C-alpha positions in Angstrom: 7.8 67.1 11.8 6.3 70.1 10.1 5.0 70.3 6.6 6.4 73.4 5.0 5.5 75.5 2.0 8.0 78.0 0.5 5.7 79.6 -2.0 8.1 82.0 -3.7 11.1 79.8 -3.3 13.8 81.4 -5.4 16.8 79.2 -4.5 14.7 77.2 -2.0 16.8 78.2 0.9 13.9 78.8 3.4 12.3 75.4 2.7 15.7 73.6 2.7 16.6 75.2 6.0 13.3 74.1 7.5 14.1 70.5 6.4 17.5 70.7 7.9 15.9 71.9 11.2 13.6 68.9 11.3 10.6 69.5 9.0 9.3 66.3 7.6 8.4 67.6 4.1 8.6 70.8 2.1 6.8 72.1 -1.0 9.2 74.4 -2.9 7.3 76.6 -5.4 8.5 79.1 -7.9 7.1 80.3 -11.3 10.5 80.9 -12.7 12.0 77.8 -14.4 15.5 78.9 -13.7 14.7 79.1 -10.0 13.1 75.6 -9.9 16.1 74.2 -11.8 18.4 75.8 -9.2 16.3 74.3 -6.4 16.4 70.9 -7.9 20.2 71.2 -8.3 20.5 72.4 -4.7 18.4 69.5 -3.2 20.2 67.0 -5.4 23.6 68.2 -4.2 22.8 67.9 -0.5 20.7 64.7 -0.9 17.3 66.0 0.2 14.4 63.8 -0.9 11.6 64.9 1.5 10.3 67.7 -0.8 8.4 68.4 -4.0 9.6 71.2 -6.3 6.7 72.8 -8.2 7.3 75.0 -11.2 4.0 76.9 -11.3 2.2 80.1 -10.4 1.5 80.5 -6.7 -2.3 80.4 -7.3 -2.1 77.1 -9.1 0.3 75.8 -6.4 -2.2 76.6 -3.6 -5.0 75.0 -5.7 -2.8 71.9 -6.2 -2.2 71.7 -2.4 -5.9 72.1 -1.7 -6.8 69.3 -4.1 -4.3 67.1 -2.1 -6.0 68.1 1.2 -2.7 69.3 2.6 -2.5 71.0 6.0 0.7 73.1 6.2 2.4 73.9 9.5 4.8 76.6 8.2 4.2 78.8 5.1 6.9 81.2 3.9 5.7 84.1 1.7 8.5 86.2 0.3 7.1 87.3 -3.1 8.6 89.8 -5.5 8.3 93.3 -3.9 5.8 95.8 -5.3 3.1 93.1 -5.7 -0.1 92.2 -3.8 0.9 88.5 -3.8 1.0 88.3 0.0 -2.6 89.5 0.3 -3.8 87.2 -2.5 -1.8 84.2 -1.1 -3.2 84.6 2.4 -6.8 84.9 1.0 -6.3 81.6 -0.9 -4.7 79.9 2.1 -7.7 80.9 4.1 -10.2 79.9 1.4 -8.7 76.5 1.0 -8.1 76.1 4.7 -4.4 75.1 4.1 -2.9 76.3 7.4 -2.8 73.7 10.2 -4.4 74.6 13.6 -1.1 75.9 15.1 0.4 76.8 11.8 2.5 79.9 11.1 2.7 82.2 8.0 6.0 84.1 7.7 5.7 87.1 5.4 8.4 89.4 4.1 7.9 92.6 2.2 9.5 96.0 1.6 6.3 97.7 2.5 4.3 97.0 5.6 1.1 98.0 3.9 1.4 95.1 1.4 1.2 92.5 4.2 -2.6 92.3 4.5 -4.4 89.4 6.3 -7.8 88.5 7.6 -9.0 88.3 11.2 -8.6 84.5 11.1 -4.9 85.1 11.8 -3.2 87.1 14.5 0.3 88.7 14.3 2.6 87.2 16.8 5.8 89.0 15.8 6.7 92.0 13.6 10.3 93.1 12.9 12.0 95.5 10.6 15.3 94.3 9.1 16.9 97.2 7.1 14.5 98.0 4.4 12.3 95.0 4.8 9.6 93.8 7.2 9.0 90.3 8.5 5.6 89.5 10.1 4.7 86.1 11.6 1.0 85.2 11.7 -0.6 82.4 13.6 -3.9 80.7 13.0 -6.4 81.7 15.7 
């Protein structure tokens, strides 16, 4: 019954998978119009209706969710590599208090030093997969 945010969705696979595993709703966000068109096509083909596809910048998307007073149970952050988008996203998630009490943030990056977070969260799992790192944070 989780509410999921896939902030840098690409094809939407993480959010769609969360829905197939029982999430109640997903926000699928990507700035690239081709990506959001692909997501819309994917959800139409498999008959998913419990989601909202947002073609917008990640900062605007987080602002939009804050304005709607959303609490998110699961947030996927897999932005383009060689950016500081994880750090900026987590700062906004904290500022807007978007993560639910027992919520999780799943981050992926090619560089462990780019996964920066505040002391409001604690790392519950860190794993290296080939040339990428995945870290899961929990709200304290």
